[in-house]
Steps between C-alpha positions, in 0.01 A plus 500: 500500500234237431384705200833445323566205266840347427554335160774419252529627143773350284665382822495848656321548830258792526245610761195696392159589646227238471292551188797617291510350151791297372571777252536766767710269715732444204530876452624531857787268405554688172408183310338574166184311405372602153147641484267639237144550626626606844520871595630608838216749561215263407363180657636198310282338232722194440390515137823424314679231702846635414599530868480124566737352757549155649401435862632189672217257562268653239428282193456808279678836469353796690438854380728714714291817468201355688630210707551588867806374685477232768738398782795297378399536134781419256474684169705461184477778244726367223499152345512375142129410528403843628698678227336286233155557649549878508633503147203294377254737669659807342516334157127414524423860598701628203315264265183700577673838492582730210881524515587837347757614753692756288186706438330447837484798737607267781817387321777499760245535781297184433507240775408222258785600270748500788376164628522340155855628455608382845352154459628449146162410356462343158222651289494192276377261769137609475314629192361855510127479567404853601186644347502808280293727722445870437647765726258661742547869423163619627658688793661843448770401751578127491548242226433132576680247278351149549781339300754597766289411802622199701194492733718552809213687669708789636290762321179345634636497854607863493177614330261309723678464834722809519301753296151341538406619152397153367554590135665169400490134595567154360268389222444152352655185643785256467741562214276782373517703821578865436490839668209710379239761585131450575331355190840545323406853401845655548666710769353822361150357549558375852524643849877547445617829652822505291724496808742267319601298803441194281772624260746538787463140623462333158816292445485486120363819344154354440371817662667827409426868460352625173804672358499853361874512427459525123249785528740690723795441265284624210425819693864550598609463138233739366653849460154656511426373852605643836536197725474566874566237767428455870621221731321369811681511838546121512695486172811661651546208744421222250758559230822435688431131561460440127847640427701320765484781752390503863145382559279797593757765402326820391625614159290805405785679322599199287130439426455853368820477293396167350171653387680796349734263312196308369390823332226643720474874441403591855570290810285584800413296812171359632623583850402859417136406460524266799563818701215669314273205583576541870404867489170422326423186701617653828278803435212264422555316830519824701184630333309181581619508862407865549167489317378156603551336161501130426766314698720306489664654196677228297795565272461476121857461369485128419294421185485130588339591832262742328369233262479256793294758691274557198448124466471377858458808724317761293318606817834659600516719186388805703781430745766480230692818425403661173867578433652343194815299544835683462537342154173646374550836668833521320343403169233767524758766591743405222244590236386817676752653743815371325359580155418856613838560667698369202260637237448159339190381315367224730401297192873449436573376852535127571470435872681185620519359851736240646309308764549200730138414433312319224170653619631843397452391138131446574476823696647706213220371274211568732262718294489774765880551490498769231447824690781669310290470184717208387584162645693617805753213494568347158720204587595316817817291522565265789839479673566182301427677169725790596782256580455330162532840327818576696645166385392557140670840495821352646503745790754425775264581783735451801756743356262777397551849639215640708252737342235696685148510366392828342382742769154594365353165608807329634547645848391268778523433870564193710125475549460448126770235496350280773174472303650184351500303829200375691412762761687767307193687376362497855824630648527772237137598560547515878799731461303750293156454660662591833625822340166574334314455832748679731703735282815339637718211386476170683800459732566132428491443124553123517163336565638153560168345609380496138823356359591137440360189334223412745182457297289750697654777710336758725607823668326765708609861519380791708533818296491825705281725283386852593162456339406150621722462806697179551376294206539120518560352154516123458638367171548159338717362221435184297711356217394207287133479409432207735604725787295785355196270496553412870535865599198619302284215629591622850417863411173396337400310814589797722292739291206259500516460876584853618444725200867594469851358476782539750730610216532844343740405222592171331776424253452200270754371249400212274839331500673337797775737610342792314627622163846353563322166451294606202400262222744660256807469721794271420447127514593328827311765697474325837372668818858520626610685186203734525597585858855583388370727225281678756803554721670668203215750472522591869876551463442746216232674708742587782766613251286770338488869585122503527302211652145637508281552194395851599871597496541419131578839337376371164160433657439757774778756439451853357588362155331165561215342310225634724626859473554479124220274385269313738413792731416300815457146632148368435436801278306499175799433276638238738169315496481504124851366445593309813181329619291216360193281546429129562276225368327189623615191311356155441690231692483252214619688195629818660275720284392840632143510626448853623690808610517513880666839554542825315816700460354820637399331824230693688700504823778686325 
């Protein structure tokens, strides 16, 4: 056990592996050391100094988040001097911070607010010296408020080290140091892919989604508008934790009822178009396999990944599925299929989506997303915005009765549900691709090799087809754009060396954990919480009558959308409404340079 270290914290003996920090050793003893810049999923930056502790023999306090333990170390976490030092640090931070807690979106969720309350800080000790700096509202998805930034560096770490987007970094020096974009031109003029992971780890609300709550309320209160709503699979496992319920509990019925109580005229479910996406994307994969099309096929559901591909890997545009995301498929169908079935003028329809993702706001405004003849999705609300609306309306979410989504575009299968977890799209696709290639259902529906929080996962199947014989199909799953970069660099090297990749199909999700960890999810979204949310989706999957997308009667049944409206997968109408194109973007300002693909792809 030479790799174990024994030390003492507040007089308590503890043994931990060598290399463990004082902070993690204290956690093992359930001893609380206050932190601010620290985040459990990110490497420590030691920027704030709030976690200082005393170490016997050291002339100065040590930062617990980054100081490794040593044999026989004696640590003290609470003294009058330490309390005063922490309080002084927080008061200095607040002197350079716009304190508007009652109107801040992070009120009640702000780590700085909690720390100030717990330490009993005095705002009068230091004069307010923060600069009046304008909001950065250049992005369609994210607002950056310099007056609330405490320069903790979390957003920079997640952007540059986890996501490898490199949209933001520290600018200037000393007391003037700040978080900014290249040449200070704003997030909307940077390489930012709108994934919103920076908003999830920001402790103060300096980074937040660009809210569309007021626009949605205006539509709901307009008697001339028909307001239709869809909700992504991940939403149903994100709401419970905000209302004191079990973490990861799936609450689709309460979610639908809450939306109805808010005043939405028609409540549908994005899971329906998740199933539809699998039929289109699965058919695309099968067609490429049979006809020698470009492989590997890469999923297209995550708009953060799509913009990342357009910026850093545009040479993979031909590999990326032309399918729109479930959100955009739904939007196009609301103003065509739904309008036709309900005999409603599409000009009167307001299409709203509830998404775990800030990048969906950007996606809805892409100029090509108007195949219905209108903007396909008018407004996108994040999970956090939806929760704020529930609170504003005074809805008692835990005690709501269940309500099913309307059947026209509300029926869904377990395959649609698991879209929200990393590996879920792949698993759903395997279930239906097997059927499309063999004419029979796969015997083991649970494809466990593609599940879990490992950054890159692989699986290999042998599909017994009549036309192609025993067909080996190797697949890969990556979540988090840093992992996507590693996987695509590997694929690029394989293609350069051998002319082809070992993979037939690749799933990429921009956010760690998949959509359950999206940039619009509730604050405090750690990897552990994301995993629990994913487990909730798999539990709903096994509870449903249908678990494969091709079994959804609203999609493939005799009265389903193909029979009544779309005609056939990959058909002319499907391509017009459900498929899209991609662009090459400049790495510096994110501007579009040229179109790289066309919707009516020649191989289709």
